[in-house]
C-alpha positions in Angstrom: 173.9 3.1 60.2 173.4 0.6 57.4 172.7 1.8 53.8 170.9 -0.4 51.3 171.1 0.9 47.8 168.8 -0.2 45.0 168.7 1.0 41.4 165.7 1.0 39.0 165.8 1.2 35.2 169.6 1.9 35.2 172.9 0.3 36.2 174.2 1.1 39.6 177.8 2.0 38.8 180.6 2.3 41.4 180.8 6.1 41.2 177.0 6.5 41.8 177.2 4.0 44.7 180.2 5.8 46.2 178.3 9.2 45.9 175.2 7.8 47.6 177.3 6.2 50.4 179.2 9.5 50.9 176.2 11.8 50.9 173.7 9.6 52.9 176.5 8.3 55.1 177.3 11.8 56.2 173.9 11.8 58.0 175.2 9.4 60.6 176.4 12.3 62.8 172.8 13.5 63.1 171.3 10.2 64.1 174.2 8.7 66.2 172.0 8.9 69.3 169.5 6.5 67.8 172.0 4.2 66.1 172.9 1.6 68.7 174.8 -1.2 67.0 173.9 -0.3 63.4 170.2 -0.6 64.2 169.3 2.4 61.9 168.7 1.3 58.3 168.5 3.7 55.3 167.0 2.3 52.1 168.0 4.4 49.1 166.6 3.9 45.6 168.1 5.7 42.6 167.1 5.3 39.0 165.4 6.6 36.0 161.6 7.2 36.0 161.4 5.0 32.9 163.6 4.0 30.0 162.0 6.0 27.2 162.3 9.6 28.7 165.5 11.3 27.6 165.0 15.0 28.6 164.0 16.8 31.8 163.9 15.4 35.3 164.4 11.7 34.3 166.4 10.7 37.4 165.0 10.1 40.8 166.4 9.4 44.2 164.4 8.2 47.3 165.5 7.6 50.8 163.6 5.9 53.6 165.1 6.2 57.1 163.7 4.1 59.9 164.1 5.8 63.3 162.6 4.8 66.6 158.9 5.5 66.4 158.9 7.1 62.9 159.8 6.4 59.3 161.3 9.4 57.5 161.0 9.6 53.7 162.4 11.9 51.0 162.1 11.8 47.2 163.6 14.1 44.6 163.8 14.2 40.8 166.3 16.0 38.6 168.1 15.9 35.3 171.3 14.6 37.0 171.4 11.6 39.4 174.1 13.2 41.5 172.0 16.4 42.0 168.9 14.3 42.9 170.9 12.4 45.6 172.2 15.7 47.0 168.7 17.1 47.2 167.4 14.0 48.9 170.2 14.3 51.5 169.2 17.8 52.3 165.5 16.9 52.5 166.1 13.9 54.8 168.4 16.1 57.0 165.6 18.6 57.4 163.2 15.7 58.3 165.8 14.5 60.9 165.9 17.9 62.5 162.1 18.1 62.6 162.0 14.6 64.2 164.5 15.7 66.8 162.6 18.9 67.7 159.3 16.9 67.9 161.0 14.5 70.4 162.5 17.3 72.3 166.1 16.1 71.6 168.9 18.7 71.4 
């Protein structure tokens, strides 16, 4: 599984990048059946909604996972970038489980 990380309206620091790689990378065990030779690509975008908001859910995380026959997508917003990434991971994991039951995989 290959993870592409992009940031919008903020700097992509090493701790944020490591957190995204750790959380999203842990999904590999759920899609190993479809990942032949690193053919599965996950595009992750993290960032601020815009530069002038200072309070509330200003951070967002989005993941697009391209599996055979279907593109899975999850997006979350939160006041903390790390929490937004954690929420996206949970949401995309639920999408993977739904995808597997639709295909009849166990």
